[in-house]
Residue, then its C-alpha position, 0 to 999 in steps of 0.5 A: m553456562s553452556l548453550r544449545r540450539a533447538l530447531v522448532e517448527c512453528a506456525v506464525l500467527s501474527l506480528q508482534d511489531s509492525c516495524v521490520l527493519y531499522p537503521c543499524c550500526k555496522g559496528c555493534f548492529s545497534r539502532i542508530d538515531i536518525d532524527s537529528s539533522e546532522t549530516r553524519l550519524t553516530c552510534s551511541k553505544c559504540g561511537y561508530s559513525c557514518a554519512r547519513e546517505l551511507l547508513e544501513y538498515r537491518y532487519r528484525l522480525s518479531v512474530r507470535v508463533a504456536r506449536g501445538s497449543c504452546l504460544f510464544g514469541v520469536t524475534i529474528f534479526g539480520n541477513c537469514l531473512n534476506q531470502f524471505f524478503g527478496i532483498h537486503a534490508t538497505g535495499l528494502q528501505r531504498f525501494v519503499a522510500d522511492k515508492s513514497g512518491y507513488v503513494d503517501a509515506l504513511s500509505t506505503s509504510a502500511l502497505l509494507v506491513e501488509a506484504v509482510e503479513e501475506c508472506f509469513i502469517g499462516k505459514h510454517f517455518i523452522f526456528g533455530i533457537k539458542i537456549t541455555e540449560n536455565d531457559t524454559e522450552p515453551w514449545l514443550g508446554r513447560p511453565t515459564g513461571s510467569n503469566k507472560m508469554a515467552q520471548l525467544i531469539a532466533t539466530q535461524m529461520i528456514l522452510p521446512e522441506a515440504a514447503d515450497l514458497r520460492g518467489c513468495t517474497v515480501l518484495s513480490y507481495f509489496e510490488e503486487i499490492l502497490h500495482k493494485t494500489g496504483e490502479a485503484k488510485h487511477c480509477t478513483t481519479a478518473k471517477a472524480k473527473l467524471q463527477e466534476e463534469p457530470y456524464g462526461q462526454f455524453y453530458t457535452i453531447h447532450k448539451l450541444v443537442v439541447s442547445q441546437m434544439i433551442h436554436f431551431g425552436l427559436l427559428f421556428v417561432f420566428l418563422c411563424l411570427f413572420q408569416d403571421h405578420t405578413v398574413w395580417t398585413a395582407l389582410s389589413a391592407p386596403l383592396r385596390p378596385g378591381s383586385s382580390l385578396w390572393d392577387 
């Protein structure tokens, strides 16, 4: 059965899968199960094994696209996505893992998805799609024989000549989002500290002023009472012969 490649320019509408990389076998590129506690991981398909710390990752980008009024799904694998992500898949996985201490792991994954959406959604790309003589061409509006949206595999993904997205990679978006998240987290922490001690430094100064006012107030009352006591003592004391009250 003969194969041919079609270059189709499409607009990316959304992600079909939020998982954009997976642990892969170097031999057959199949997914490797990493849930086991073994120090060596083995591919269930071809038998390839490697130490857990040497495990490699591979990109898998699955998107829903539109060409005119035609909608279909496209999935792209491998190194052809490196230029759009700004780093190879294993490097991105390690980068994300390192940032998991910066924010929690679930938040890091969500931020990565946000960066992927920012990089791809709403933009136009040319997909190199291999099709056979019997395959339908959904971008031409031909019927697929099913109510389900057609799903195609692309072996190539390039930018249209008019597009200039240099520097706008998933990695750059991810770093920017992490920076903003870090600033927001810092502001939230600072706000929490102020809430723990109301009004912050101003509250401390206020307490000091009030304390001093109370101190001087009590001193004033004491002096007044002392003066009144002195006057009362003088008034109540018997006068000596030949003396006056003001002697």
